[in-house]
SEDO-827685 format. One record per atom (N, C-alpha, C, O): residue number from 0; residue in three letters; atom name; z, x, y. Coordinates in nm, 3 decimals. Layout:
BEGIN
n,res,atom,c3,c1,c2
NUM,ala,CA,Z,X,Y
...
% end
This chain:
BEGIN
n,res,atom,c3,c1,c2
0,asp,N,9.679,9.550,10.737
0,asp,CA,9.702,9.424,10.669
0,asp,C,9.567,9.376,10.618
0,asp,O,9.473,9.357,10.695
1,trp,N,9.559,9.356,10.486
1,trp,CA,9.431,9.322,10.422
1,trp,C,9.446,9.193,10.344
1,trp,O,9.526,9.183,10.251
2,asp,N,9.368,9.092,10.385
2,asp,CA,9.362,8.964,10.313
2,asp,C,9.255,8.980,10.205
2,asp,O,9.136,8.983,10.236
3,leu,N,9.296,8.989,10.080
3,leu,CA,9.201,9.018,9.972
3,leu,C,9.101,8.905,9.951
3,leu,O,8.986,8.931,9.913
4,ala,N,9.141,8.782,9.974
4,ala,CA,9.050,8.669,9.952
4,ala,C,8.933,8.671,10.051
4,ala,O,8.818,8.652,10.010
5,ser,N,8.960,8.695,10.178
5,ser,CA,8.854,8.696,10.280
5,ser,C,8.798,8.836,10.302
5,ser,O,8.695,8.852,10.367
6,asp,N,8.865,8.936,10.249
6,asp,CA,8.831,9.078,10.266
6,asp,C,8.842,9.121,10.412
6,asp,O,8.786,9.223,10.452
7,met,N,8.916,9.044,10.493
7,met,CA,8.940,9.081,10.634
7,met,C,9.059,9.176,10.639
7,met,O,9.160,9.157,10.571
8,met,N,9.045,9.278,10.722
8,met,CA,9.150,9.378,10.733
8,met,C,9.184,9.401,10.879
8,met,O,9.096,9.414,10.964
9,phe,N,9.314,9.406,10.907
9,phe,CA,9.363,9.439,11.040
9,phe,C,9.404,9.586,11.037
9,phe,O,9.484,9.628,10.954
10,val,N,9.346,9.664,11.130
10,val,CA,9.381,9.806,11.143
10,val,C,9.425,9.827,11.287
10,val,O,9.346,9.808,11.379
11,ser,N,9.549,9.866,11.306
11,ser,CA,9.603,9.882,11.441
11,ser,C,9.527,9.989,11.519
11,ser,O,9.465,10.077,11.459
12,pro,N,9.532,9.982,11.651
12,pro,CA,9.466,10.085,11.732
12,pro,C,9.516,10.226,11.699
12,pro,O,9.438,10.322,11.698
13,arg,N,9.645,10.239,11.672
13,arg,CA,9.700,10.372,11.637
13,arg,C,9.642,10.421,11.505
13,arg,O,9.605,10.538,11.493
14,ala,N,9.634,10.334,11.405
14,ala,CA,9.575,10.372,11.276
14,ala,C,9.428,10.407,11.294
14,ala,O,9.377,10.498,11.230
15,gln,N,9.359,10.334,11.382
15,gln,CA,9.219,10.365,11.409
15,gln,C,9.204,10.506,11.465
15,gln,O,9.113,10.579,11.427
16,ser,N,9.294,10.543,11.556
16,ser,CA,9.287,10.678,11.612
16,ser,C,9.318,10.782,11.505
16,ser,O,9.258,10.890,11.506
17,phe,N,9.411,10.753,11.412
17,phe,CA,9.437,10.844,11.300
17,phe,C,9.310,10.864,11.218
17,phe,O,9.286,10.973,11.166
18,met,N,9.231,10.760,11.206
18,met,CA,9.108,10.765,11.127
18,met,C,8.993,10.831,11.203
18,met,O,8.884,10.845,11.149
19,gly,N,9.017,10.872,11.326
19,gly,CA,8.913,10.937,11.404
19,gly,C,8.821,10.840,11.474
19,gly,O,8.712,10.877,11.517
20,leu,N,8.866,10.717,11.487
20,leu,CA,8.783,10.614,11.550
20,leu,C,8.835,10.585,11.690
20,leu,O,8.953,10.602,11.719
21,thr,N,8.746,10.542,11.776
21,thr,CA,8.787,10.492,11.906
21,thr,C,8.842,10.352,11.884
21,thr,O,8.772,10.267,11.830
22,pro,N,8.966,10.327,11.924
22,pro,CA,9.023,10.195,11.899
22,pro,C,8.934,10.083,11.953
22,pro,O,8.887,10.087,12.067
23,ser,N,8.913,9.985,11.867
23,ser,CA,8.829,9.871,11.901
23,ser,C,8.889,9.747,11.836
23,ser,O,9.008,9.744,11.806
24,glu,N,8.807,9.647,11.815
24,glu,CA,8.850,9.522,11.751
24,glu,C,8.928,9.554,11.624
24,glu,O,8.873,9.618,11.534
25,pro,N,9.054,9.512,11.613
25,pro,CA,9.136,9.550,11.498
25,pro,C,9.108,9.470,11.371
25,pro,O,9.149,9.511,11.262
26,arg,N,9.038,9.356,11.381
26,arg,CA,9.009,9.275,11.262
26,arg,C,8.862,9.286,11.227
26,arg,O,8.774,9.248,11.305
27,arg,N,8.835,9.338,11.108
27,arg,CA,8.699,9.351,11.056
27,arg,C,8.704,9.336,10.904
27,arg,O,8.810,9.339,10.843
28,leu,N,8.586,9.320,10.847
28,leu,CA,8.577,9.322,10.702
28,leu,C,8.613,9.463,10.654
28,leu,O,8.585,9.562,10.721
29,arg,N,8.675,9.469,10.538
29,arg,CA,8.719,9.599,10.485
29,arg,C,8.603,9.696,10.472
29,arg,O,8.617,9.814,10.506
30,arg,N,8.489,9.650,10.424
30,arg,CA,8.374,9.740,10.407
30,arg,C,8.326,9.797,10.541
30,arg,O,8.273,9.908,10.546
31,glu,N,8.345,9.720,10.650
31,glu,CA,8.308,9.773,10.782
31,glu,C,8.400,9.889,10.819
31,glu,O,8.354,9.990,10.874
32,trp,N,8.529,9.876,10.790
32,trp,CA,8.622,9.987,10.816
32,trp,C,8.584,10.108,10.733
32,trp,O,8.585,10.221,10.783
33,leu,N,8.552,10.085,10.607
33,leu,CA,8.515,10.197,10.519
33,leu,C,8.387,10.266,10.568
33,leu,O,8.374,10.388,10.557
34,asn,N,8.293,10.187,10.620
34,asn,CA,8.168,10.244,10.671
34,asn,C,8.189,10.324,10.800
34,asn,O,8.113,10.417,10.828
35,arg,N,8.289,10.288,10.877
35,arg,CA,8.313,10.355,11.005
35,arg,C,8.388,10.487,10.990
35,arg,O,8.374,10.576,11.074
36,ala,N,8.466,10.500,10.885
36,ala,CA,8.549,10.620,10.866
36,ala,C,8.490,10.708,10.757
36,ala,O,8.428,10.658,10.662
37,thr,N,8.509,10.840,10.770
37,thr,CA,8.457,10.935,10.671
37,thr,C,8.573,10.999,10.596
37,thr,O,8.643,11.086,10.649
38,thr,N,8.591,10.955,10.473
38,thr,CA,8.693,11.015,10.386
38,thr,C,8.631,11.136,10.317
38,thr,O,8.514,11.133,10.279
39,his,N,8.709,11.241,10.303
39,his,CA,8.661,11.363,10.237
39,his,C,8.612,11.328,10.096
39,his,O,8.676,11.251,10.025
40,ala,N,8.499,11.386,10.057
40,ala,CA,8.438,11.356,9.927
40,ala,C,8.533,11.384,9.810
40,ala,O,8.531,11.312,9.710
41,asp,N,8.615,11.487,9.822
41,asp,CA,8.709,11.519,9.714
41,asp,C,8.823,11.418,9.706
41,asp,O,8.883,11.400,9.600
42,asp,N,8.853,11.352,9.818
42,asp,CA,8.968,11.262,9.825
42,asp,C,8.932,11.116,9.799
42,asp,O,9.018,11.038,9.758
43,ala,N,8.807,11.078,9.821
43,ala,CA,8.767,10.937,9.807
43,ala,C,8.800,10.882,9.667
43,ala,O,8.855,10.772,9.658
44,pro,N,8.770,10.953,9.558
44,pro,CA,8.805,10.900,9.426
44,pro,C,8.956,10.885,9.406
44,pro,O,9.001,10.794,9.336
45,ile,N,9.033,10.975,9.466
45,ile,CA,9.179,10.969,9.455
45,ile,C,9.232,10.844,9.523
45,ile,O,9.320,10.775,9.471
46,val,N,9.177,10.815,9.642
46,val,CA,9.220,10.695,9.716
46,val,C,9.183,10.570,9.638
46,val,O,9.264,10.478,9.624
47,arg,N,9.058,10.566,9.588
47,arg,CA,9.014,10.448,9.510
47,arg,C,9.102,10.428,9.387
47,arg,O,9.142,10.315,9.356
48,ala,N,9.132,10.536,9.317
48,ala,CA,9.214,10.526,9.195
48,ala,C,9.354,10.478,9.227
48,ala,O,9.410,10.395,9.155
49,ala,N,9.414,10.529,9.335
49,ala,CA,9.549,10.488,9.373
49,ala,C,9.552,10.340,9.411
49,ala,O,9.641,10.267,9.369
50,leu,N,9.453,10.296,9.489
50,leu,CA,9.446,10.156,9.530
50,leu,C,9.423,10.065,9.409
50,leu,O,9.489,9.962,9.394
51,ser,N,9.331,10.105,9.324
51,ser,CA,9.302,10.026,9.204
51,ser,C,9.424,10.014,9.113
51,ser,O,9.455,9.907,9.062
52,ala,N,9.493,10.126,9.093
52,ala,CA,9.612,10.125,9.007
52,ala,C,9.718,10.031,9.065
52,ala,O,9.782,9.957,8.990
53,his,N,9.735,10.034,9.196
53,his,CA,9.837,9.948,9.257
53,his,C,9.796,9.800,9.247
53,his,O,9.879,9.716,9.213
54,leu,N,9.673,9.770,9.275
54,leu,CA,9.628,9.630,9.270
54,leu,C,9.633,9.575,9.127
54,leu,O,9.657,9.456,9.107
55,arg,N,9.612,9.660,9.028
55,arg,CA,9.623,9.617,8.887
55,arg,C,9.768,9.601,8.844
55,arg,O,9.796,9.544,8.738
56,gly,N,9.861,9.651,8.925
56,gly,CA,10.002,9.641,8.890
56,gly,C,10.054,9.766,8.821
56,gly,O,10.165,9.765,8.768
57,gly,N,9.976,9.873,8.820
57,gly,CA,10.016,9.997,8.754
57,gly,C,10.120,10.076,8.832
57,gly,O,10.191,10.159,8.774
58,thr,N,10.128,10.052,8.961
58,thr,CA,10.228,10.122,9.043
58,thr,C,10.301,10.020,9.129
58,thr,O,10.247,9.914,9.162
59,gln,N,10.425,10.051,9.163
59,gln,CA,10.505,9.958,9.243
59,gln,C,10.457,9.951,9.387
59,gln,O,10.467,9.846,9.452
60,his,N,10.405,10.063,9.436
60,his,CA,10.353,10.065,9.574
60,his,C,10.240,10.167,9.582
60,his,O,10.227,10.254,9.496
61,leu,N,10.161,10.155,9.685
61,leu,CA,10.051,10.248,9.709
61,leu,C,10.106,10.366,9.789
61,leu,O,10.175,10.347,9.890
62,ala,N,10.078,10.486,9.745
62,ala,CA,10.115,10.607,9.818
62,ala,C,10.008,10.711,9.789
62,ala,O,9.994,10.757,9.676
63,val,N,9.932,10.747,9.893
63,val,CA,9.822,10.841,9.873
63,val,C,9.802,10.925,9.999
63,val,O,9.819,10.877,10.111
64,glu,N,9.766,11.052,9.979
64,glu,CA,9.735,11.142,10.090
64,glu,C,9.589,11.182,10.078
64,glu,O,9.540,11.210,9.969
65,phe,N,9.520,11.184,10.192
65,phe,CA,9.378,11.215,10.190
65,phe,C,9.334,11.265,10.327
65,phe,O,9.409,11.259,10.424
66,arg,N,9.211,11.316,10.333
66,arg,CA,9.157,11.368,10.458
66,arg,C,9.047,11.278,10.512
66,arg,O,8.970,11.219,10.436
67,met,N,9.043,11.268,10.645
67,met,CA,8.936,11.194,10.715
67,met,C,8.881,11.284,10.823
67,met,O,8.954,11.358,10.889
68,arg,N,8.749,11.275,10.841
68,arg,CA,8.684,11.356,10.944
68,arg,C,8.696,11.289,11.079
68,arg,O,8.675,11.168,11.094
69,his,N,8.731,11.369,11.178
69,his,CA,8.738,11.322,11.316
69,his,C,8.607,11.354,11.386
69,his,O,8.530,11.437,11.337
70,pro,N,8.580,11.290,11.499
70,pro,CA,8.453,11.314,11.570
70,pro,C,8.432,11.461,11.607
70,pro,O,8.317,11.504,11.620
71,asp,N,8.539,11.539,11.623
71,asp,CA,8.523,11.681,11.657
71,asp,C,8.488,11.766,11.535
71,asp,O,8.472,11.888,11.546
72,gly,N,8.476,11.702,11.418
72,gly,CA,8.437,11.772,11.296
72,gly,C,8.553,11.819,11.210
72,gly,O,8.534,11.859,11.095
73,arg,N,8.674,11.814,11.264
73,arg,CA,8.791,11.859,11.188
73,arg,C,8.835,11.751,11.090
73,arg,O,8.818,11.631,11.112
74,trp,N,8.893,11.797,10.981
74,trp,CA,8.952,11.706,10.883
74,trp,C,9.098,11.690,10.914
74,trp,O,9.169,11.788,10.934
75,arg,N,9.144,11.566,10.919
75,arg,CA,9.285,11.534,10.943
75,arg,C,9.343,11.477,10.815
75,arg,O,9.277,11.399,10.745
76,trp,N,9.466,11.515,10.783
76,trp,CA,9.536,11.463,10.665
76,trp,C,9.610,11.336,10.703
76,trp,O,9.681,11.331,10.804
77,leu,N,9.593,11.233,10.621
77,leu,CA,9.663,11.105,10.642
77,leu,C,9.742,11.070,10.517
77,leu,O,9.702,11.102,10.405
78,arg,N,9.854,11.005,10.539
78,arg,CA,9.933,10.950,10.428
78,arg,C,9.931,10.799,10.445
78,arg,O,9.968,10.747,10.549
79,gln,N,9.887,10.730,10.342
79,gln,CA,9.881,10.585,10.346
79,gln,C,9.978,10.530,10.242
79,gln,O,9.981,10.575,10.127
80,arg,N,10.056,10.434,10.285
80,arg,CA,10.150,10.366,10.196
80,arg,C,10.127,10.217,10.209
80,arg,O,10.093,10.167,10.316
81,gly,N,10.146,10.147,10.100
81,gly,CA,10.124,10.004,10.106
81,gly,C,10.187,9.930,9.991
81,gly,O,10.237,9.989,9.895
82,leu,N,10.183,9.800,10.004
82,leu,CA,10.241,9.713,9.903
82,leu,C,10.157,9.587,9.894
82,leu,O,10.125,9.524,9.995
83,ala,N,10.121,9.550,9.773
83,ala,CA,10.045,9.428,9.752
83,ala,C,10.142,9.310,9.736
83,ala,O,10.239,9.318,9.661
84,leu,N,10.113,9.203,9.808
84,leu,CA,10.189,9.078,9.790
84,leu,C,10.118,9.002,9.678
84,leu,O,9.995,8.992,9.677
85,arg,N,10.196,8.948,9.585
85,arg,CA,10.138,8.884,9.466
85,arg,C,10.184,8.739,9.455
85,arg,O,10.292,8.702,9.500
86,asn,N,10.098,8.656,9.395
86,asn,CA,10.136,8.517,9.374
86,asn,C,10.224,8.507,9.248
86,asn,O,10.261,8.609,9.190
87,thr,N,10.255,8.387,9.209
87,thr,CA,10.347,8.368,9.096
87,thr,C,10.290,8.420,8.964
87,thr,O,10.366,8.448,8.871
88,thr,N,10.160,8.433,8.955
88,thr,CA,10.099,8.487,8.832
88,thr,C,10.085,8.639,8.837
88,thr,O,10.044,8.701,8.740
89,gly,N,10.120,8.698,8.951
89,gly,CA,10.113,8.844,8.965
89,gly,C,9.984,8.894,9.025
89,gly,O,9.964,9.014,9.040
90,lys,N,9.895,8.799,9.061
90,lys,CA,9.766,8.839,9.120
90,lys,C,9.787,8.874,9.268
90,lys,O,9.849,8.796,9.342
91,pro,N,9.736,8.991,9.311
91,pro,CA,9.753,9.028,9.452
91,pro,C,9.665,8.941,9.543
91,pro,O,9.550,8.912,9.510
92,tyr,N,9.721,8.900,9.656
92,tyr,CA,9.643,8.821,9.751
92,tyr,C,9.643,8.885,9.890
92,tyr,O,9.560,8.850,9.974
93,arg,N,9.733,8.976,9.914
93,arg,CA,9.740,9.041,10.045
93,arg,C,9.797,9.181,10.025
93,arg,O,9.878,9.204,9.936
94,met,N,9.753,9.272,10.109
94,met,CA,9.802,9.410,10.103
94,met,C,9.847,9.449,10.243
94,met,O,9.773,9.432,10.340
95,ala,N,9.968,9.500,10.253
95,ala,CA,10.020,9.546,10.382
95,ala,C,10.059,9.693,10.366
95,ala,O,10.107,9.735,10.261
96,gly,N,10.038,9.767,10.472
96,gly,CA,10.070,9.908,10.461
96,gly,C,10.078,9.978,10.594
96,gly,O,10.068,9.917,10.701
97,ser,N,10.096,10.108,10.585
97,ser,CA,10.104,10.190,10.705
97,ser,C,10.032,10.322,10.679
97,ser,O,10.004,10.359,10.565
98,met,N,10.003,10.390,10.790
98,met,CA,9.932,10.516,10.782
98,met,C,9.997,10.612,10.881
98,met,O,10.038,10.573,10.990
99,glu,N,10.005,10.738,10.841
99,glu,CA,10.056,10.838,10.934
99,glu,C,9.974,10.966,10.922
99,glu,O,9.923,10.999,10.815
100,asp,N,9.962,11.035,11.033
100,asp,CA,9.890,11.162,11.038
100,asp,C,9.988,11.271,10.995
100,asp,O,10.090,11.293,11.060
101,ile,N,9.956,11.340,10.884
101,ile,CA,10.044,11.444,10.832
101,ile,C,9.976,11.581,10.839
101,ile,O,10.012,11.673,10.765
102,thr,N,9.877,11.594,10.927
102,thr,CA,9.802,11.719,10.937
102,thr,C,9.892,11.837,10.967
102,thr,O,9.881,11.941,10.902
103,gln,N,9.981,11.824,11.064
103,gln,CA,10.069,11.936,11.099
103,gln,C,10.156,11.976,10.982
103,gln,O,10.176,12.096,10.958
104,ala,N,10.207,11.880,10.909
104,ala,CA,10.292,11.911,10.794
104,ala,C,10.210,11.983,10.686
104,ala,O,10.259,12.079,10.625
105,lys,N,10.087,11.939,10.662
105,lys,CA,10.000,12.002,10.562
105,lys,C,9.965,12.144,10.605
105,lys,O,9.964,12.236,10.522
106,glu,N,9.937,12.163,10.733
106,glu,CA,9.904,12.298,10.783
106,glu,C,10.026,12.389,10.773
106,glu,O,10.013,12.506,10.738
107,ala,N,10.144,12.336,10.804
107,ala,CA,10.267,12.416,10.792
107,ala,C,10.293,12.452,10.646
107,ala,O,10.335,12.564,10.615
108,glu,N,10.268,12.357,10.556
108,glu,CA,10.285,12.383,10.413
108,glu,C,10.188,12.491,10.366
108,glu,O,10.226,12.580,10.290
109,ala,N,10.064,12.484,10.412
109,ala,CA,9.964,12.585,10.375
109,ala,C,10.004,12.722,10.428
109,ala,O,9.989,12.822,10.358
110,glu,N,10.054,12.727,10.550
110,glu,CA,10.099,12.854,10.609
110,glu,C,10.219,12.909,10.533
110,glu,O,10.226,13.029,10.507
111,arg,N,10.313,12.823,10.496
111,arg,CA,10.428,12.865,10.418
111,arg,C,10.383,12.922,10.283
111,arg,O,10.435,13.025,10.238
112,thr,N,10.289,12.856,10.219
112,thr,CA,10.237,12.904,10.091
112,thr,C,10.170,13.040,10.108
112,thr,O,10.187,13.129,10.024
113,arg,N,10.093,13.055,10.216
113,arg,CA,10.025,13.183,10.243
113,arg,C,10.129,13.294,10.264
113,arg,O,10.113,13.404,10.211
114,leu,N,10.233,13.265,10.341
114,leu,CA,10.336,13.365,10.367
114,leu,C,10.416,13.397,10.240
114,leu,O,10.454,13.512,10.218
115,glu,N,10.443,13.297,10.158
115,glu,CA,10.513,13.322,10.031
115,glu,C,10.428,13.412,9.940
115,glu,O,10.482,13.499,9.872
116,thr,N,10.298,13.390,9.940
116,thr,CA,10.208,13.474,9.860
116,thr,C,10.212,13.618,9.909
116,thr,O,10.218,13.711,9.830
117,lys,N,10.208,13.634,10.042
117,lys,CA,10.216,13.770,10.099
117,lys,C,10.350,13.835,10.065
117,lys,O,10.355,13.954,10.035
118,leu,N,10.458,13.758,10.071
118,leu,CA,10.590,13.811,10.039
118,leu,C,10.596,13.856,9.894
118,leu,O,10.646,13.964,9.864
119,arg,N,10.544,13.772,9.803
119,arg,CA,10.544,13.809,9.661
119,arg,C,10.463,13.937,9.639
119,arg,O,10.501,14.022,9.559
120,gln,N,10.349,13.949,9.710
120,gln,CA,10.267,14.069,9.697
120,gln,C,10.344,14.191,9.747
120,gln,O,10.341,14.296,9.684
121,ala,N,10.414,14.177,9.860
121,ala,CA,10.493,14.288,9.913
121,ala,C,10.605,14.325,9.816
121,ala,O,10.634,14.443,9.797
122,gln,N,10.667,14.225,9.755
122,gln,CA,10.774,14.252,9.659
122,gln,C,10.720,14.325,9.536
122,gln,O,10.785,14.414,9.482
123,lys,N,10.597,14.285,9.493
123,lys,CA,10.536,14.354,9.379
123,lys,C,10.508,14.499,9.414
123,lys,O,10.534,14.589,9.333
124,leu,N,10.455,14.523,9.534
124,leu,CA,10.427,14.661,9.576
124,leu,C,10.556,14.742,9.587
124,leu,O,10.559,14.859,9.549
125,glu,N,10.661,14.680,9.638
125,glu,CA,10.790,14.749,9.648
125,glu,C,10.841,14.784,9.509
125,glu,O,10.891,14.895,9.488
126,ala,N,10.830,14.692,9.415
126,ala,CA,10.875,14.718,9.278
126,ala,C,10.793,14.831,9.215
126,ala,O,10.848,14.916,9.146
127,met,N,10.662,14.830,9.240
127,met,CA,10.578,14.937,9.187
127,met,C,10.616,15.072,9.249
127,met,O,10.617,15.174,9.180
128,gly,N,10.648,15.072,9.378
128,gly,CA,10.691,15.195,9.445
128,gly,C,10.822,15.247,9.387
128,gly,O,10.838,15.367,9.366
129,thr,N,10.914,15.155,9.362
129,thr,CA,11.043,15.194,9.302
129,thr,C,11.020,15.251,9.162
129,thr,O,11.079,15.353,9.126
130,leu,N,10.935,15.186,9.084
130,leu,CA,10.903,15.234,8.950
130,leu,C,10.837,15.371,8.956
130,leu,O,10.874,15.462,8.880
131,ala,N,10.740,15.387,9.046
131,ala,CA,10.671,15.516,9.059
131,ala,C,10.769,15.625,9.102
131,ala,O,10.762,15.737,9.052
132,gly,N,10.860,15.592,9.194
132,gly,CA,10.961,15.688,9.236
132,gly,C,11.050,15.730,9.121
132,gly,O,11.083,15.848,9.107
133,gly,N,11.090,15.635,9.040
133,gly,CA,11.173,15.664,8.923
133,gly,C,11.101,15.751,8.823
133,gly,O,11.158,15.845,8.768
134,ile,N,10.974,15.718,8.798
134,ile,CA,10.894,15.798,8.704
134,ile,C,10.877,15.940,8.759
134,ile,O,10.890,16.038,8.685
135,ala,N,10.847,15.951,8.890
135,ala,CA,10.830,16.083,8.951
135,ala,C,10.960,16.164,8.940
135,ala,O,10.955,16.284,8.912
136,his,N,11.073,16.102,8.960
136,his,CA,11.202,16.171,8.950
136,his,C,11.224,16.221,8.807
136,his,O,11.262,16.336,8.787
137,asp,N,11.199,16.134,8.709
137,asp,CA,11.215,16.174,8.569
137,asp,C,11.118,16.286,8.533
137,asp,O,11.155,16.382,8.464
138,phe,N,10.993,16.274,8.579
138,phe,CA,10.893,16.376,8.551
138,phe,C,10.933,16.509,8.616
138,phe,O,10.916,16.615,8.557
139,asn,N,10.988,16.501,8.738
139,asn,CA,11.034,16.622,8.807
139,asn,C,11.146,16.689,8.728
139,asn,O,11.150,16.812,8.720
140,asn,N,11.235,16.611,8.669
140,asn,CA,11.342,16.670,8.586
140,asn,C,11.283,16.744,8.466
140,asn,O,11.329,16.853,8.431
141,ile,N,11.182,16.685,8.404
141,ile,CA,11.118,16.749,8.288
141,ile,C,11.048,16.878,8.333
141,ile,O,11.060,16.982,8.267
142,leu,N,10.976,16.870,8.445
142,leu,CA,10.906,16.989,8.496
142,leu,C,11.004,17.100,8.534
142,leu,O,10.976,17.218,8.513
143,ser,N,11.118,17.063,8.589
143,ser,CA,11.219,17.164,8.626
143,ser,C,11.265,17.240,8.502
143,ser,O,11.280,17.363,8.506
144,ala,N,11.287,17.170,8.393
144,ala,CA,11.327,17.237,8.269
144,ala,C,11.216,17.328,8.218
144,ala,O,11.243,17.441,8.177
145,ile,N,11.089,17.280,8.221
145,ile,CA,10.976,17.361,8.176
145,ile,C,10.963,17.487,8.262
145,ile,O,10.946,17.597,8.210
146,leu,N,10.973,17.469,8.395
146,leu,CA,10.961,17.584,8.484
146,leu,C,11.077,17.683,8.465
146,leu,O,11.056,17.804,8.462
147,gly,N,11.196,17.629,8.451
147,gly,CA,11.313,17.718,8.430
147,gly,C,11.300,17.800,8.304
147,gly,O,11.318,17.922,8.307
148,tyr,N,11.270,17.735,8.191
148,tyr,CA,11.255,17.808,8.066
148,tyr,C,11.132,17.898,8.070
148,tyr,O,11.132,18.006,8.011
149,gly,N,11.026,17.855,8.139
149,gly,CA,10.905,17.938,8.152
149,gly,C,10.933,18.066,8.228
149,gly,O,10.885,18.172,8.190
150,glu,N,11.008,18.056,8.336
150,glu,CA,11.043,18.175,8.414
150,glu,C,11.130,18.271,8.333
150,glu,O,11.113,18.393,8.339
151,met,N,11.224,18.215,8.255
151,met,CA,11.308,18.302,8.171
151,met,C,11.222,18.373,8.066
151,met,O,11.239,18.492,8.041
152,ala,N,11.130,18.300,8.004
152,ala,CA,11.043,18.361,7.903
152,ala,C,10.949,18.462,7.967
152,ala,O,10.920,18.566,7.908
153,gln,N,10.903,18.433,8.088
153,gln,CA,10.811,18.522,8.158
153,gln,C,10.880,18.657,8.189
153,gln,O,10.816,18.762,8.177
154,arg,N,11.007,18.655,8.227
154,arg,CA,11.080,18.778,8.257
154,arg,C,11.094,18.866,8.133
154,arg,O,11.097,18.989,8.143
155,glu,N,11.102,18.803,8.016
155,glu,CA,11.119,18.880,7.892
155,glu,C,10.987,18.916,7.826
155,glu,O,10.986,18.995,7.732
156,ala,N,10.876,18.858,7.873
156,ala,CA,10.747,18.887,7.811
156,ala,C,10.696,19.024,7.859
156,ala,O,10.724,19.066,7.971
157,ile,N,10.623,19.091,7.773
157,ile,CA,10.566,19.222,7.804
157,ile,C,10.449,19.202,7.901
157,ile,O,10.366,19.113,7.883
158,ala,N,10.445,19.288,8.006
158,ala,CA,10.338,19.280,8.106
158,ala,C,10.203,19.296,8.038
158,ala,O,10.191,19.373,7.943
159,asp,N,10.102,19.225,8.086
159,asp,CA,9.964,19.226,8.037
159,asp,C,9.950,19.184,7.891
159,asp,O,9.846,19.209,7.829
160,ser,N,10.054,19.120,7.834
160,ser,CA,10.042,19.071,7.696
160,ser,C,9.980,18.930,7.699
160,ser,O,9.977,18.861,7.801
161,arg,N,9.933,18.894,7.583
161,arg,CA,9.877,18.758,7.569
161,arg,C,9.982,18.654,7.600
161,arg,O,9.952,18.555,7.666
162,gln,N,10.105,18.674,7.554
162,gln,CA,10.216,18.582,7.579
162,gln,C,10.240,18.570,7.730
162,gln,O,10.262,18.460,7.780
163,arg,N,10.237,18.680,7.801
163,arg,CA,10.262,18.679,7.946
163,arg,C,10.152,18.602,8.019
163,arg,O,10.180,18.527,8.112
164,arg,N,10.025,18.620,7.977
164,arg,CA,9.913,18.547,8.038
164,arg,C,9.930,18.396,8.018
164,arg,O,9.906,18.317,8.110
165,his,N,9.971,18.357,7.899
165,his,CA,9.992,18.212,7.871
165,his,C,10.107,18.158,7.956
165,his,O,10.096,18.048,8.011
166,leu,N,10.214,18.232,7.967
166,leu,CA,10.328,18.188,8.048
166,leu,C,10.289,18.182,8.198
166,leu,O,10.331,18.090,8.269
167,asp,N,10.211,18.278,8.243
167,asp,CA,10.162,18.275,8.383
167,asp,C,10.077,18.150,8.409
167,asp,O,10.088,18.085,8.513
168,ala,N,9.991,18.118,8.309
168,ala,CA,9.907,17.998,8.324
168,ala,C,9.993,17.871,8.329
168,ala,O,9.965,17.780,8.406
169,ile,N,10.095,17.867,8.246
169,ile,CA,10.184,17.749,8.244
169,ile,C,10.255,17.734,8.378
169,ile,O,10.261,17.624,8.434
170,leu,N,10.308,17.843,8.429
170,leu,CA,10.384,17.837,8.554
170,leu,C,10.292,17.815,8.671
170,leu,O,10.337,17.807,8.785
% end
């Protein structure tokens, strides 16, 4: 819960733990919360843009996913949702929201993507094997005809003739 006029923000103990913080005083200035938590450098601009768009009235609600570093060094995925309360002129004066840890879901999604990639690769290899088998079968049919006609010609060729040497080389 963020009072935009005073810049005071309430962050529940559970949300603090999601952020990798040891739960402490839940009411602080927003900039103090931002200084205490480490948002991934790639995600910070995304969070700022989503919040800015919502406060300007560009989106009906805030919905953003981002990573925060925990004290053990791991990055945890969080989903933050919120809604700005506005006065009669449409100016936001308060922001309320929630946060959830979606790390397991993100890791499962990444694993699913990895397995789908492996499956597609296996399917490509299987298709290539089927194609190679088909080509080998067709080539074998052609070679069978060449060998059959070559053997017939070889039987009729004169021994030690140039024609016989060429047919021997072919076979």
